PAKE-311336 format. One record per residue (C-alpha): x, y, z. Coordinates in steps of 0.1 Angstrom, whole numbers, padded with zeros to 4 digits, always signed. Layout:
N
XYZ/...
% end
This chain:
193
-0146-0432+0240/-0141-0400+0231/-0142-0394+0197/-0116-0371+0182/-0117-0340+0164/-0097-0327+0138/-0086-0294+0131/-0110-0265+0120/-0107-0255+0086/-0098-0220+0072/-0125-0202+0060/-0129-0166+0043/-0144-0136+0058/-0181-0134+0055/-0206-0138+0042/-0216-0131+0081/-0186-0110+0088/-0174-0079+0065/-0142-0062+0071/-0150-0034+0096/-0120-0003+0099/-0118+0027+0118/-0130+0054+0099/-0112+0083+0122/-0087+0107+0111/-0063+0089+0126/-0067+0062+0097/-0070+0087+0065/-0047+0114+0067/-0015+0106+0082/-0003+0144+0067/+0016+0169+0100/+0008+0199+0102/+0020+0219+0079/+0030+0197+0052/+0026+0196+0015/+0005+0163+0014/-0002+0138-0017/-0031+0115-0025/-0031+0079-0042/-0061+0066-0058/-0068+0036-0076/-0092+0011-0076/-0088-0033-0063/-0099-0051-0095/-0103-0088-0095/-0092-0111-0127/-0122-0099-0147/-0109-0061-0141/-0143-0061-0122/-0142-0038-0086/-0134-0057-0052/-0160-0032-0033/-0154-0046+0004/-0114-0046+0004/-0091-0029+0028/-0062-0012+0017/-0030+0000+0045/-0004+0018+0041/+0027+0021+0057/+0060+0047+0047/+0086+0068+0054/+0083+0103+0062/+0098+0129+0035/+0126+0129+0052/+0130+0091+0051/+0121+0078+0086/+0096+0055+0097/+0078+0066+0132/+0092+0032+0146/+0116+0025+0178/+0140+0002+0155/+0146+0036+0130/+0174+0058+0150/+0186+0076+0123/+0191+0114+0131/+0166+0124+0108/+0137+0147+0111/+0107+0132+0129/+0069+0150+0132/+0053+0127+0162/+0021+0136+0146/+0028+0115+0114/+0025+0078+0121/+0036+0063+0086/+0003+0045+0088/-0030+0050+0067/-0061+0024+0060/-0090+0032+0036/-0119+0011+0025/-0127+0003-0013/-0160+0018-0025/-0185-0006-0027/-0198+0004-0065/-0167+0010-0079/-0138-0002-0058/-0122+0031-0054/-0101+0039-0023/-0087+0069-0014/-0054+0080+0008/-0038+0114+0017/-0002+0113+0028/+0031+0127+0016/+0055+0116-0006/+0084+0090+0015/+0116+0100+0011/+0142+0076+0001/+0155+0051+0031/+0184+0029+0029/+0184-0009+0020/+0201-0038+0033/+0230-0031+0015/+0231+0008+0029/+0222+0019-0008/+0191+0040-0007/+0160+0028-0020/+0136+0043-0044/+0108+0065-0024/+0081+0040-0019/+0047+0029-0002/+0047-0006+0012/+0011-0016+0010/-0013-0047+0021/-0050-0058+0009/-0073-0077+0024/-0107-0088+0008/-0134-0112+0014/-0125-0149-0002/-0090-0139+0006/-0075-0166+0032/-0047-0145+0032/-0039-0104+0027/-0014-0095-0002/+0015-0072+0004/+0028-0049-0027/+0044-0017-0031/+0038+0015-0048/+0068+0035-0065/+0060+0070-0080/+0065+0076-0121/+0081+0110-0114/+0111+0090-0097/+0124+0069-0127/+0162+0069-0119/+0155+0064-0084/+0132+0034-0093/+0160+0016-0119/+0183+0011-0094/+0159+0001-0064/+0169-0032-0050/+0137-0045-0046/+0123-0032-0081/+0157-0042-0099/+0143-0081-0085/+0107-0076-0102/+0111-0092-0139/+0108-0057-0162/+0080-0069-0177/+0062-0066-0146/+0075-0034-0134/+0048-0014-0143/+0024-0030-0122/+0044-0013-0094/+0043+0027-0103/+0016+0049-0093/+0009+0072-0124/+0014+0110-0114/-0021+0130-0123/-0010+0158-0147/-0023+0194-0132/-0035+0178-0096/-0034+0198-0067/-0026+0180-0042/+0002+0161-0065/-0021+0128-0071/-0007+0094-0082/-0032+0067-0096/-0024+0031-0087/-0047+0002-0091/-0039-0032-0079/-0054-0054-0098/-0053-0087-0076/-0051-0114-0102/-0055-0117-0140/-0029-0108-0175/-0022-0075-0156/-0017-0085-0120/-0001-0067-0093/+0034-0081-0084/+0028-0096-0048/+0059-0100-0023/+0063-0129+0004/+0067-0116+0036/
% end
């Protein structure tokens, strides 16, 4: 008589395996030659504001003209082939800090055809998370565009600031600070996708 086996339960990453990411330039610097770049810095934090030192932050975005490097984006806009629109960064173990060098994206149309505010889509994964979380980064120096953005308007007004990257005064290249809080009182807004 054969014994019936049940489904293998879900498990978190680790303790035996760690998130491994490529460390080559193709993952960190999607800035086309000659383009003026920006820097996104921040920390990934847990509910107690402690750093998450083994997280991976992935970004996907349009180029400065507002076009994605994807076959489905057939709009007649400039597309530098060397700009992938994708970047990946791991957090520093002690501080939870990450850094991504990129370009500021242009506006892309929403499903209703209206321009979305410049934004960067973000995925975060870390040990102990069964599933990644999805969010967006908007720019503090785009207040009017942010106010009219279809996605931002659907976020409760008291939570919208968790999606805004703050411009660091006097930074060159332009730096934006975006801390990602996975839980707690100031948890970043995450989206079901």
